[in-house]
VOGU-3710 file (C-alpha; in Angstrom, 3 decimals, decimal comma):
1> mqvadifktm> 26,799/-8,739/-39,610  29,298/-5,835/-41,284  28,810/-1,685/-40,016  28,057/-1,162/-43,758  25,068/-3,564/-43,205  23,678/-1,687/-40,195  23,954/1,403/-42,344  21,703/0,057/-44,839  18,794/-1,034/-42,493  19,705/1,253/-39,249
11> nygpaqvdta> 18,834/-1,197/-37,068  20,365/-1,663/-33,972  24,044/-3,694/-33,643  23,676/-6,196/-30,954  25,247/-4,699/-27,328  25,609/-7,732/-25,259  27,027/-7,075/-21,859  29,672/-9,013/-20,332  28,768/-11,988/-17,613  31,859/-13,294/-16,711
21> evdswldtha> 32,044/-11,869/-13,126  28,587/-12,666/-12,358  28,957/-16,291/-14,046  32,128/-16,687/-12,100  29,808/-15,759/-8,723  27,348/-18,317/-9,785  30,166/-21,097/-10,047  31,333/-20,732/-6,384  28,075/-21,741/-5,741  27,985/-24,270/-8,195
31> egfglfinge> 26,433/-26,715/-5,349  23,607/-24,517/-4,243  22,741/-21,788/-2,341  21,749/-21,708/1,202  19,477/-19,909/3,306  20,726/-17,189/5,521  20,029/-17,443/9,110  21,401/-15,736/12,090  24,297/-14,440/9,902  24,845/-17,537/8,762
41> wvsstetlds> 24,713/-19,799/5,558  22,443/-22,579/6,943  21,297/-25,611/4,141  18,110/-27,278/3,346  17,180/-30,819/1,931  14,681/-28,801/-0,015  15,847/-27,300/-3,055  14,268/-25,376/-6,754  15,813/-24,376/-9,846  16,393/-20,434/-10,471
51> vnpasgrrla> 16,207/-20,431/-13,922  16,829/-17,389/-16,576  13,133/-17,317/-18,279  14,727/-15,749/-21,645  17,037/-18,929/-22,382  15,849/-21,983/-19,768  18,951/-22,243/-18,831  19,544/-23,180/-14,891  21,254/-20,606/-13,311  21,368/-21,780/-9,548
61> tisaagsdav> 20,299/-24,050/-7,185  18,465/-22,684/-4,116  16,944/-24,213/-0,869  13,322/-24,179/-0,318  13,099/-23,400/3,275  10,560/-25,950/5,918  8,896/-24,667/8,625  12,298/-25,547/11,137  14,366/-23,222/9,193  11,286/-20,284/8,954
71> daaveaahva> 11,046/-21,007/12,511  15,020/-20,835/12,938  14,899/-16,993/10,880  11,737/-15,680/12,888  13,687/-17,001/15,988  16,977/-15,194/15,437  15,501/-12,171/14,139  13,390/-11,732/17,549  16,457/-12,280/19,836  18,711/-9,565/17,792
81> qptweklggr> 15,259/-7,022/17,536  15,825/-5,703/21,015  19,662/-4,880/21,001  19,095/-3,961/17,231  16,538/-1,224/18,331  19,127/-0,154/21,296  21,479/0,657/19,476  19,487/3,832/18,450  18,744/5,552/15,188  22,289/7,057/14,844
91> grarylykla> 24,183/3,823/14,647  21,344/2,043/12,734  21,903/4,870/10,109  25,938/3,775/10,139  24,545/0,079/8,572  22,379/1,450/6,560  24,761/3,955/4,570  27,463/1,296/4,624  24,566/-1,218/2,896  23,905/2,101/0,337
101> qllrkqvwkf> 27,862/2,414/-0,402  28,474/-1,118/-0,802  25,124/-1,628/-3,388  26,490/1,344/-5,373  29,765/0,112/-5,721  28,598/-3,184/-7,143  25,924/-1,829/-8,734  26,897/-3,674/-12,721  27,539/-6,972/-10,709  23,935/-6,934/-9,484
111> avlesldsgk> 22,258/-5,371/-12,598  23,601/-8,319/-14,613  22,364/-10,898/-12,214  19,054/-9,234/-11,868  18,875/-9,224/-15,667  19,837/-12,989/-15,785  17,528/-14,129/-12,899  14,224/-12,103/-13,907  14,369/-11,582/-17,509  14,199/-7,576/-17,155
121> piretsnidl> 16,401/-5,744/-19,660  19,514/-4,854/-18,658  18,852/-1,253/-19,216  16,235/-0,820/-16,551  18,266/-3,074/-14,091  21,153/-0,625/-14,290  19,670/2,584/-14,648  16,628/1,899/-12,288  16,514/-0,798/-10,378  20,074/-0,766/-8,634
131> prasacfqhy> 20,624/2,532/-8,785  17,029/3,285/-6,948  17,929/0,263/-4,867  21,414/1,963/-3,274  19,282/5,598/-2,804  16,734/3,857/-1,122  19,025/2,733/1,505  20,930/6,160/2,188  17,618/8,070/2,189  16,702/5,484/5,066
141> agraqlfdte> 20,019/6,213/6,776  18,546/9,533/6,539  15,724/8,798/8,394  17,381/6,457/10,980  20,019/9,660/11,704  16,977/11,432/12,435  14,411/8,747/13,764  14,594/10,238/17,863  13,564/13,690/16,983  11,318/12,837/13,803
151> fsgrqargaa> 9,813/9,996/15,403  9,462/10,565/18,811  6,794/8,518/21,197  7,077/4,970/18,762  9,097/2,284/18,672  9,905/-0,829/16,647  7,185/-3,442/15,825  9,263/-6,536/15,912  10,431/-9,015/13,525  8,873/-8,308/10,474
161> glfipasfpl> 8,343/-10,792/7,416  8,553/-9,157/4,260  7,619/-11,214/0,785  8,987/-10,233/-2,453  7,788/-9,963/-5,864  9,238/-11,201/-9,112  8,510/-8,146/-10,671  10,976/-5,676/-9,121  13,328/-7,967/-7,245  15,792/-5,986/-5,553
171> lvaaqkiapa> 14,271/-2,644/-5,516  10,732/-3,527/-3,775  13,131/-5,646/-1,480  15,214/-2,465/-0,907  11,808/-0,111/-0,419  11,088/-2,588/2,370  14,073/-3,839/3,907  15,418/-0,088/4,401  12,735/1,728/6,332  12,235/-1,574/8,369
181> laagncivlk> 16,056/-1,554/9,734  15,346/2,011/10,043  12,827/1,959/12,396  14,549/-0,650/14,948  12,925/-3,949/13,360  14,611/-6,812/12,108  13,144/-8,900/9,279  12,971/-12,192/7,718  12,742/-11,685/4,070  10,899/-13,923/1,531
191> psehtsltal> 11,964/-13,587/-2,247  9,860/-14,743/-5,207  11,167/-18,176/-5,882  12,139/-17,241/-9,370  13,935/-14,338/-8,564  16,051/-14,970/-5,469  19,364/-14,692/-6,573  19,697/-11,000/-5,865  18,587/-11,270/-2,477  20,839/-13,978/-1,635
201> mfaelceeag> 23,786/-11,912/-3,327  22,706/-9,118/-0,833  22,954/-11,146/2,149  27,004/-11,381/1,364  26,789/-7,674/1,316  24,907/-7,856/4,935  28,167/-9,896/6,066  30,438/-7,290/4,322  28,865/-4,697/5,805  29,225/-5,962/9,642
211> lppgvvnivt> 25,727/-5,906/10,436  24,703/-7,706/13,649  23,489/-11,545/13,523  19,666/-11,850/13,318  18,912/-8,201/11,967  19,050/-9,923/8,238  17,528/-13,505/7,194  16,963/-14,745/4,320  14,886/-17,758/3,563  14,245/-19,024/-0,056
221> ggpatgaylv> 11,498/-21,410/-1,485  7,931/-21,475/-2,912  4,311/-21,213/-1,513  4,641/-23,371/1,022  7,405/-21,368/2,528  5,718/-18,170/2,561  2,790/-19,916/4,497  4,950/-20,771/7,302  6,034/-17,293/7,895  2,709/-16,258/7,896
231> dhadvdlldf> 1,411/-18,216/9,774  4,456/-17,731/12,534  2,784/-16,827/15,825  6,445/-14,899/16,731  5,998/-12,508/13,452  4,611/-9,020/14,705  4,249/-7,444/11,107  3,980/-8,920/7,376  4,618/-6,832/4,564  3,106/-8,204/1,117
241> tgsaavgrai> 3,721/-7,468/-2,682  1,840/-9,582/-4,971  -1,807/-10,617/-5,936  -5,256/-9,925/-4,652  -6,001/-13,242/-4,140  -2,739/-13,931/-2,175  -3,121/-10,723/-0,458  -6,778/-12,020/1,018  -5,680/-14,904/1,801  -3,055/-13,403/4,349
251> rsrtagsdka> -5,705/-11,152/5,641  -7,818/-14,516/6,426  -5,198/-16,545/7,870  -4,102/-13,539/10,053  -7,451/-12,897/11,320  -7,344/-12,111/15,255  -3,339/-13,111/15,069  -2,490/-9,919/16,549  -0,118/-9,093/13,296  0,196/-5,672/11,532
261> lklelagkrp> -0,437/-6,337/7,755  0,750/-4,185/4,665  -0,729/-5,262/1,905  0,184/-3,756/-1,543  -1,939/-5,443/-3,973  -2,563/-6,408/-7,661  -4,615/-3,415/-9,292  -5,300/-1,416/-11,882  -3,680/1,572/-13,308  -5,576/4,157/-14,823
271> fiffedadld> -4,080/6,307/-17,765  -6,643/9,338/-19,049  -5,821/11,029/-22,114  -7,739/14,349/-22,294  -8,641/15,673/-26,064  -6,195/18,589/-25,408  -3,189/16,676/-24,420  0,844/16,829/-25,850  -0,226/13,317/-27,347  3,282/12,514/-28,440
281> saveglvdav> 4,526/13,170/-24,921  1,583/10,827/-23,590  2,260/8,260/-25,594  6,068/7,953/-24,932  5,118/8,262/-21,196  2,388/5,387/-21,791  4,768/3,237/-23,352  7,775/3,824/-21,020  4,962/2,928/-17,880  3,229/0,337/-19,821
291> wcnqghgawt> 6,104/-1,698/-21,554  8,632/-0,794/-18,719  9,283/-4,427/-16,745  7,676/-6,620/-19,296  4,471/-4,678/-18,683  5,136/-6,369/-14,928  4,739/-2,840/-13,118  4,704/-3,429/-8,942  1,846/-5,447/-9,732  -0,835/-3,016/-11,826
301> saqllvqegi> -2,217/-3,499/-15,175  -2,180/-0,490/-17,200  -5,595/0,759/-18,568  -6,130/3,187/-20,981  -8,718/5,744/-21,019  -8,800/8,100/-24,131  -11,380/11,166/-24,996  -13,274/10,301/-28,098  -12,271/12,731/-29,753  -8,362/11,532/-30,417
311> eaaaiakira> -9,191/7,785/-29,518  -8,114/7,186/-33,415  -5,171/9,666/-33,438  -3,713/8,053/-29,888  -4,394/4,525/-31,170  -2,421/5,501/-34,112  0,195/7,055/-32,675  0,479/3,767/-29,868  0,971/1,131/-32,928  3,521/3,107/-34,351
321> rmetlrvgdp> 5,480/3,394/-30,996  4,946/0,120/-30,206  6,587/-0,990/-33,779  9,912/0,442/-32,567  10,136/-1,541/-29,439  12,497/-4,243/-28,657  11,665/-7,412/-27,440  14,786/-9,614/-27,480  17,841/-11,115/-24,968  17,453/-8,991/-21,923
331> ldsnadlgai> 21,268/-8,600/-22,069  21,260/-6,798/-24,712  21,690/-2,981/-24,063  19,036/-2,087/-26,832  16,396/-4,701/-25,896  12,698/-2,514/-24,678  11,493/-5,872/-23,696  12,638/-9,315/-21,956  11,195/-12,195/-21,047  8,317/-13,071/-18,977
341> vdparyaria> 9,504/-14,334/-15,815  7,052/-17,138/-14,615  5,842/-19,600/-17,292  2,398/-19,699/-15,382  2,271/-15,596/-15,648  3,308/-16,053/-19,381  0,014/-18,631/-19,977  -2,169/-16,292/-17,615  -1,415/-13,281/-20,171  -2,131/-15,169/-23,148
351> elvtqgvddg> -5,164/-16,107/-21,915  -6,277/-13,252/-20,891  -5,588/-11,912/-24,093  -7,664/-14,117/-25,942  -10,705/-13,816/-23,318  -10,323/-10,102/-23,948  -10,530/-10,413/-27,828  -13,901/-12,431/-27,183  -15,123/-10,332/-25,022  -15,257/-7,639/-28,105
361> gelwqspvps> -11,540/-6,259/-28,057  -9,552/-5,481/-31,095  -6,277/-7,177/-30,849  -3,081/-5,942/-32,160  0,566/-6,865/-31,513  4,100/-6,199/-32,568  6,255/-8,617/-33,790  8,583/-10,607/-31,966  11,663/-11,618/-33,621  10,738/-15,803/-34,466
371> sqegqfyppt> 14,500/-16,612/-33,174  13,504/-15,948/-29,710  13,669/-18,998/-27,404  12,547/-17,739/-24,494  9,246/-16,878/-22,777  8,812/-13,820/-24,866  5,165/-11,586/-25,219  4,594/-9,712/-28,141  3,533/-6,099/-26,867  -0,241/-6,103/-26,894
381> llsgvepsnt> -2,817/-3,644/-27,656  -6,248/-4,435/-27,106  -8,835/-1,531/-28,322  -12,412/-1,071/-28,142  -12,838/-2,548/-24,942  -15,897/-1,742/-22,855  -16,389/-1,837/-18,988  -17,597/-5,466/-18,772  -14,571/-7,128/-20,973  -12,539/-9,397/-19,023
391> varegafgpv> -9,220/-7,114/-19,689  -11,297/-4,371/-17,881  -12,081/-6,088/-15,111  -8,501/-8,207/-14,671  -5,167/-7,105/-14,853  -3,244/-8,961/-17,510  0,129/-7,723/-15,551  1,894/-8,435/-18,471  2,990/-6,230/-21,959  -0,553/-5,827/-22,726
401> lsvmsfrlqs> -2,497/-1,793/-22,813  -6,268/-1,922/-22,982  -8,063/0,727/-24,024  -11,403/2,312/-23,090  -13,033/5,862/-24,629  -14,908/8,409/-22,809  -16,483/11,326/-23,580  -16,505/13,680/-20,309  -14,094/14,364/-17,185  -16,691/13,013/-14,961
411> eavllangfg> -17,092/10,102/-16,912  -13,347/9,684/-17,195  -13,599/10,255/-13,570  -16,328/7,302/-13,218  -14,373/4,409/-14,890  -11,002/4,638/-13,171  -12,732/4,938/-10,130  -14,151/1,783/-11,022  -11,439/-0,028/-11,255  -11,033/0,140/-7,199
421> rsalasvwse> -8,270/1,687/-5,434  -5,147/1,943/-7,770  -1,554/2,861/-6,138  -1,101/4,776/-9,272  -2,589/7,203/-12,147  -1,990/9,351/-14,821  -3,316/12,202/-16,304  -2,627/14,266/-19,207  -3,777/17,583/-20,540  -2,464/20,748/-21,355
431> nmnrtlevgp> -4,877/22,592/-18,948  -3,584/22,328/-15,203  -7,102/23,628/-13,736  -8,657/20,371/-15,363  -5,295/18,241/-14,037  -5,700/18,894/-10,723  -9,140/18,905/-10,703  -9,088/15,024/-11,683  -6,365/14,212/-10,255  -7,699/14,746/-6,120
441> slnagticin> -10,791/12,769/-7,191  -8,896/9,600/-8,284  -9,103/6,672/-5,792  -5,319/5,986/-6,118  -2,469/7,063/-4,259  -0,299/8,709/-6,345  -1,194/10,377/-8,862  0,946/11,333/-11,799  0,277/14,967/-13,807  1,441/14,554/-17,674
451> scnpfdidcg> 3,977/12,321/-16,150  4,421/8,393/-15,194  6,612/5,916/-13,599  7,508/8,244/-10,125  10,848/6,222/-8,154  11,204/9,379/-6,511  12,420/7,805/-3,015  11,259/10,938/-1,206  7,697/10,793/-1,860  5,312/8,190/-0,457
461> fdgqagcesg> 4,364/5,175/-2,801  0,316/4,045/-2,585  -0,350/5,616/0,837  -3,520/3,414/1,801  -2,683/0,332/2,465  0,520/1,463/3,275  3,350/3,591/1,881  6,421/2,108/0,115  9,335/4,970/0,317  9,495/8,806/1,961
471> aeglevylrp> 8,437/9,595/5,617  5,341/7,795/5,215  6,903/4,425/4,424  8,292/4,488/7,757  5,179/4,931/9,598  3,891/0,977/9,084  7,257/-0,649/10,579  6,151/1,397/13,739  4,015/1,724/16,312  3,447/3,996/19,742
481> cfefsnsvth> 5,533/3,254/22,368  2,506/3,325/25,042  -0,396/-0,116/24,488  -3,319/0,061/25,499  -4,257/-2,048/28,081  -7,252/-1,434/30,079  -9,213/-4,366/29,347  -12,234/-3,804/32,028  -15,707/-3,977/30,591  -18,563/-2,715/32,303
491> pgktvttnts> -21,102/-5,415/32,772  -24,294/-3,552/33,995  -27,859/-3,522/32,399  -28,468/-3,718/28,697  -29,937/-0,812/26,914  -33,230/-1,626/24,819  -31,989/-0,969/20,918  -33,303/-1,847/18,009  -32,785/-5,402/16,431  -29,742/-5,592/14,148
501> ksgsiaaave> -30,889/-5,574/10,427  -28,921/-5,107/7,138  -31,370/-2,850/6,120  -30,279/-0,666/8,512  -26,485/-1,065/7,730  -27,368/-0,093/3,894  -28,736/2,892/4,533  -26,900/4,816/6,828  -23,795/3,362/4,427  -26,064/5,048/1,342
511> aalkmeswsr> -26,467/8,606/3,514  -22,605/8,415/3,960  -21,873/8,005/0,386  -23,854/10,701/-0,531  -22,222/13,053/1,336  -18,956/12,993/-0,622  -18,899/16,688/-0,250  -17,989/16,586/2,987  -14,395/15,014/2,123  -14,313/18,104/-0,227
521> tsgyqragtl> -14,588/21,158/2,650  -11,115/22,311/3,470  -9,682/21,575/7,066  -10,960/25,157/7,911  -14,229/24,648/7,273  -14,457/21,237/9,167  -12,377/22,943/12,170  -15,181/25,704/12,488  -18,032/22,734/12,562  -16,108/20,871/15,312
531> yalaedlsar> -15,256/24,086/17,136  -18,920/24,933/17,131  -20,114/21,128/18,410  -17,216/21,700/21,734  -18,835/24,781/22,334  -22,843/23,522/21,840  -21,839/20,349/24,289  -20,062/22,440/26,668  -23,350/24,980/26,766  -25,328/21,474/27,143
541> aeefcwhlgq> -23,749/19,876/29,525  -25,418/19,653/32,482  -28,272/17,804/29,922  -25,579/14,802/29,192  -24,377/14,739/32,658  -27,345/14,065/33,038  -28,267/10,999/30,687  -24,668/9,424/31,589  -25,528/9,571/35,408  -29,068/7,634/34,983
551> sggesepavk> -26,959/4,251/35,483  -25,978/5,587/38,849  -23,181/3,374/38,444  -20,234/6,742/38,017  -20,034/9,433/40,581  -21,513/13,201/39,599  -18,125/14,272/39,339  -16,648/11,651/37,198  -19,643/12,087/34,832  -18,949/15,522/34,812
561> reveasverl> -14,926/15,143/34,259  -16,365/12,894/31,525  -18,049/15,720/30,076  -15,441/18,476/30,351  -12,992/16,031/29,101  -15,101/15,373/25,425  -15,898/19,156/24,821  -11,405/19,341/25,251  -10,926/16,672/22,839  -13,252/18,533/20,347
571> ftyaawadqy> -11,526/21,657/20,651  -8,289/19,843/20,090  -9,515/18,033/16,651  -10,343/21,146/15,460  -7,498/22,555/16,493  -5,555/19,902/14,373  -8,150/19,698/11,087  -6,817/22,218/9,566  -3,561/21,493/10,788  -2,659/18,102/9,396
581> egavrrqsps> -2,906/18,657/5,636  0,685/17,550/4,649  4,087/18,525/2,776  5,223/19,650/-0,142  8,481/18,279/-1,761  10,897/19,543/-4,651  10,833/16,211/-7,026  13,941/14,931/-8,934  14,694/16,122/-11,080  12,686/18,471/-11,968
591> giamslneav> 8,873/18,680/-10,439  6,897/19,157/-7,201  5,006/16,515/-5,229  2,251/17,409/-3,152  1,601/14,815/-0,215  -1,879/15,169/0,655  -3,411/13,422/3,520  -6,999/12,900/2,839  -9,954/11,459/3,849  -10,398/7,435/3,635
601> gvvgiafpdq> -14,051/7,389/3,220  -16,624/6,134/4,429  -15,441/4,346/7,790  -17,084/2,312/10,301  -17,205/2,756/13,958  -17,943/0,239/17,208  -17,393/2,423/20,345  -17,067/0,458/23,523  -19,144/0,105/26,658  -16,805/2,256/29,052
611> lpllalisll> -16,892/6,456/28,927  -20,103/6,569/26,031  -19,650/9,892/25,612  -15,776/10,391/25,776  -14,837/7,205/23,567  -17,668/8,003/21,245  -16,146/11,486/21,061  -12,472/10,224/20,709  -13,238/8,210/17,835  -15,535/10,193/16,072
621> apviavgnrv> -13,415/13,659/15,796  -10,457/12,733/14,617  -12,209/10,539/11,662  -14,570/13,350/10,665  -11,678/16,084/11,609  -10,058/14,379/8,513  -13,266/14,249/6,141  -14,428/10,966/6,413  -17,982/10,293/6,783  -19,408/7,719/9,719
631> vlvpsenntq> -21,339/5,039/10,631  -21,518/4,935/14,339  -22,452/1,703/15,898  -22,679/2,100/19,803  -22,606/-1,045/22,465  -25,988/-2,837/23,234  -24,656/-3,241/26,981  -23,387/0,229/27,671  -24,183/0,998/31,366  -23,998/4,682/31,459
641> vgpgfygllt> -26,412/6,009/28,960  -29,743/7,177/29,932  -32,911/6,923/27,275  -32,990/9,285/24,996  -28,953/9,790/24,831  -28,459/8,975/21,154  -31,455/11,667/19,978  -29,817/14,372/22,179  -26,185/13,473/20,510  -27,643/13,594/17,076
651> qllesagipv> -29,526/17,149/18,364  -26,025/18,064/19,237  -24,496/17,088/15,931  -27,265/19,396/13,871  -26,777/22,293/15,940  -23,144/22,241/15,066  -24,125/22,210/11,456  -22,439/18,705/10,507  -24,514/17,916/7,416  -27,067/15,046/7,342
661> gvvnivtgir> -25,279/12,193/6,424  -21,564/12,776/7,648  -22,282/10,794/10,760  -25,070/8,124/10,832  -25,686/6,238/14,117  -27,269/2,594/14,089  -28,263/0,750/17,362  -28,348/-3,174/17,498  -26,493/-5,731/18,533  -22,758/-4,147/17,755
671> ddliqqlaah> -20,476/-6,929/17,034  -23,027/-8,066/14,228  -23,503/-4,468/12,722  -19,898/-3,833/12,685  -19,463/-7,458/10,913  -21,561/-5,868/8,357  -19,982/-2,931/7,834  -16,308/-4,813/7,590  -18,016/-6,886/4,383  -19,393/-3,811/3,091
681> gqvdhvwyfg> -17,461/-3,425/-0,308  -18,240/0,455/0,326  -17,065/1,018/3,162  -13,325/1,841/3,301  -12,516/1,776/6,939  -13,733/0,266/9,913  -12,344/0,676/13,462  -13,859/-1,590/16,642  -13,073/-1,046/20,139  -14,664/-4,303/21,483
691> saegsrrieq> -13,852/-7,823/22,505  -10,785/-10,193/21,129  -13,484/-12,515/19,600  -14,868/-9,561/17,821  -11,633/-7,981/16,868  -11,109/-11,511/14,733  -13,992/-11,572/13,702  -13,974/-8,029/11,927  -10,738/-8,759/10,655  -11,538/-12,024/9,123
701> aaaqttkrtw> -14,742/-10,271/7,531  -12,873/-7,719/5,668  -10,665/-10,180/4,620  -12,313/-10,518/0,962  -12,307/-6,619/0,627  -8,761/-6,034/1,980  -10,152/-3,016/3,584  -8,290/-1,716/6,344  -9,167/-1,981/9,969  -8,078/-1,020/13,209
711> vnrgkfpdwl> -9,022/-3,476/16,236  -8,252/-3,019/19,835  -7,852/-7,178/20,270  -9,995/-6,350/24,048  -7,315/-3,798/25,068  -8,806/-0,404/25,509  -7,031/3,213/26,009  -7,236/5,114/29,358  -10,014/7,592/27,245  -9,079/10,502/29,845
721> slvegegkhf> -5,131/10,470/29,019  -3,766/12,562/26,957  -1,324/10,428/25,555  -3,262/7,421/25,058  -6,482/8,706/24,546  -5,885/11,585/21,915  -3,518/12,341/19,106  -1,805/11,712/15,826  -1,834/8,059/16,232  -5,653/8,263/15,639
731> lrearavkni> -5,037/10,579/12,811  -2,958/8,670/11,277  -5,640/5,828/11,386  -8,259/8,110/10,025  -5,996/9,294/6,870  -4,760/8,154/3,354  -2,018/9,929/1,684  -2,157/11,112/-2,084  0,523/12,036/-3,730  -0,071/14,224/-6,723
741> lipcgn> 3,315/14,859/-8,561  3,656/17,884/-10,965  6,598/18,020/-13,529  8,339/21,689/-13,843  9,653/23,311/-17,023  9,592/22,025/-20,632
//
């Protein structure tokens, strides 16, 4: 094509990038890549081909790790971890900063390899993924430097198994590796079998940085390799990003295993256009978010909710913008969309689009050049979608946008929250009062106001299943320096209670759901209520002492000490109620990010046999201090409670001004009742303090809903201790983090 011809049509000319450096690197590994274990490259008899999805060309042969290789990698991480943690935050910071520097020097090489291996356009890998991956290591180098002061009282979990999706291979790897290492863990990384090459190149970077052997181990392979890592008894934490089905399977397989889990699972990402939105900006932001990375963004699938008055205009503008999208060779700097990385994903996208049309959606697709040979799927718009449509319920995770309309603001919130928990949501309106009312009411971890695609490393991403980035991103890789170690139970008399009935659980959950207004009260208001509860308990201390002393199992001084400690605990969480609010950060390039500690929702709590008042208060107070609603399930085997105890407790809650429905008490067989709560679709979190077997049953029951659980595995805190029995470790379990990103300026 001549320059004159380009001027006639104003089409983009080719802007192919040079792959010579990466081709040379691949040639040096022509015989295949091994596994990176304990600082060495280990061969494997089983192999897979890594294929360029844009051309079908084989790029390299990678190893498929078997059980023996996974065993060796986990053992290497376990052996190296104590020394790595003892190095201290400042020592670990030096290595993280070195990795950031080395990655920054080789951004272009990594970016080209990422585009070849994943089908992502070079514009995205070179301008977004790799610079932010480098920034991630630098950010957590800073967190590590300040670790001893900012994260005192916490320590590393141990050996962490990290699972990386095909969508953002190196960026998501950096978001997991950097905080895990900063916290003092050692890792076994399992990249997607479709996009393993940049992880293997990163292993060479670890060698160059002089990282101690065993700190970073990388095992490649398919689902069987991942299963070996999930099932390994010596893995202390599993961090998985991927499909909801696989996430549920991991929850089920690890039930009762004492593994910590961090799951970022596939879901819908609602975009809400109100009729007063700047439509041009909104459409541009939508297109940038939806068709970034071929629509395979952080395991979220876009769903547009547009107000009826502007629906036709919005669809017309979206179509016009889609017509200008360039689909083609990922190594062409002018390409907007590349190839779908996985043939099975390509087939699933096509299947869901067909089903969406059959369910009543109106299909429109922008053209794809017929000369393309790889797995290129056209940018797709499905309008007129109803909530019952398949594409409204299941994410395509491809370059597909489905459109639903709404009339009222309340309807938009209802539709958006109907998709379940979302990692991200975007709200577009020129009325800031409206955006700041709608944003916090959405069931999403990060809310973008008149913006999209947040990649600010300082701001936590998601917020409930476990954050990526920021200080919150470090929390999941840590645990308190102490462990609950008391395993003594009181085997005394059984209190007569109602039998376990699912109806009572359903009624309690329904009552809690109706009290959503409690979650919207200010911390100051909740503090006042808890102060009143503490004062009322103090005033009625003798009554509670009498009820607690009925069994004769505890001395009068011990009972009195329990009541006094319960009063003090209420005062403590009353103080925290309006002090545990969150933070405001400056967001680059222009804007602010509000990180809010908010209620998780409805929390089911099963409390133990011992110290029935203090244990109950220690678990209940932090949960309602943050704004949750509660279904309490006491143990039927409690030895220290006399008849009428829970009636007296109910009176106390009412006299303190806690609204009816915020705290609900259901008696019966504790483990059966709490298992019903764990399986209930409208319960958001379950706390269980009972036996190890009961803990396993709770985790198993919660697997299908992937709700959060906090179980004690048969170990109990010293409830009288100010270290074990109260503190931020309870508050962190009771809260979710919501980030609201607000742009500033023009």
